[in-house]
C-alpha positions as CSV (number, residue, x, y, z in Angstrom):
1,M,-164.6,-96.1,-81.2
2,S,-166.2,-97.0,-84.5
3,D,-166.9,-94.5,-87.3
4,K,-170.3,-96.0,-88.0
5,P,-173.1,-93.4,-87.6
6,I,-175.4,-94.3,-84.7
7,T,-179.0,-93.2,-85.4
8,K,-181.9,-93.1,-83.0
9,I,-185.0,-94.7,-84.6
10,K,-188.6,-95.5,-83.8
11,C,-189.4,-99.2,-84.4
12,S,-191.9,-99.6,-87.3
13,D,-193.6,-102.5,-85.4
14,C,-193.7,-101.7,-81.7
15,G,-192.9,-98.0,-81.7
16,K,-190.0,-98.3,-79.1
17,T,-187.0,-96.1,-79.6
18,A,-183.7,-97.9,-80.4
19,T,-180.4,-97.1,-82.0
20,V,-179.0,-98.6,-85.3
21,P,-175.5,-98.4,-86.7
22,F,-176.7,-96.9,-90.1
23,K,-178.7,-94.1,-91.5
24,P,-182.1,-95.5,-92.4
25,T,-183.9,-94.6,-95.6
26,P,-187.4,-93.3,-95.4
27,D,-188.9,-95.8,-97.8
28,K,-187.9,-98.9,-95.7
29,P,-189.2,-100.0,-92.3
30,V,-186.7,-100.0,-89.4
31,Y,-187.1,-102.4,-86.5
32,C,-185.7,-102.7,-83.0
33,R,-183.7,-105.8,-82.1
34,N,-186.7,-107.7,-80.8
35,C,-188.9,-107.0,-83.8
36,L,-186.1,-107.6,-86.3
37,S,-185.8,-111.2,-85.3
38,K,-189.6,-111.7,-86.0
39,H,-189.1,-110.4,-89.6
40,R,-186.0,-112.3,-90.6
41,T,-186.3,-115.5,-92.5
42,P,-184.9,-118.4,-90.5
43,R,-181.6,-119.9,-91.6
44,A,-181.5,-123.5,-92.8
45,P,-180.2,-126.0,-90.2
46,P,-176.5,-127.0,-90.7
47,E,-177.4,-130.4,-92.1
48,K,-179.6,-128.8,-94.8
49,R,-177.1,-126.1,-95.9
50,V,-175.5,-126.4,-99.3
51,E,-171.7,-126.3,-99.2
52,T,-170.2,-124.0,-101.8
53,K,-166.7,-124.6,-103.1
54,P,-164.3,-121.7,-103.4
55,P,-163.6,-120.6,-106.9
56,S,-160.7,-122.5,-108.5
57,Q,-157.7,-120.6,-109.8
58,D,-158.1,-120.2,-113.5
59,T,-155.3,-120.9,-115.8
60,E,-154.6,-118.3,-118.4
61,K,-156.1,-120.5,-121.1
62,Q,-159.4,-121.0,-119.1
63,A,-159.7,-117.3,-118.5
64,W,-159.3,-116.5,-122.2
65,S,-161.7,-119.2,-123.3
66,R,-164.4,-117.8,-121.0
67,R,-164.0,-114.4,-122.7
68,R,-164.4,-116.2,-126.1
69,T,-161.3,-114.7,-127.4
70,N,-158.5,-116.4,-129.2
71,W,-155.9,-116.6,-126.5
72,M,-153.0,-117.6,-128.7
């Protein structure tokens, strides 16, 4: 089994009981699975997503120049 704490909650929207894999904080609303999908912002379609490149491996000179320190 997982070591995540399972907590019973009452949905802030519909009032149904549900379980969540975390301990909720009192200052934030907690939703059941159905209501959570209503509150989430929709993801952009795949053709509209911006591809990010993985960070390149810095050479030692580049790393020192970013720190604005004389590397030699």
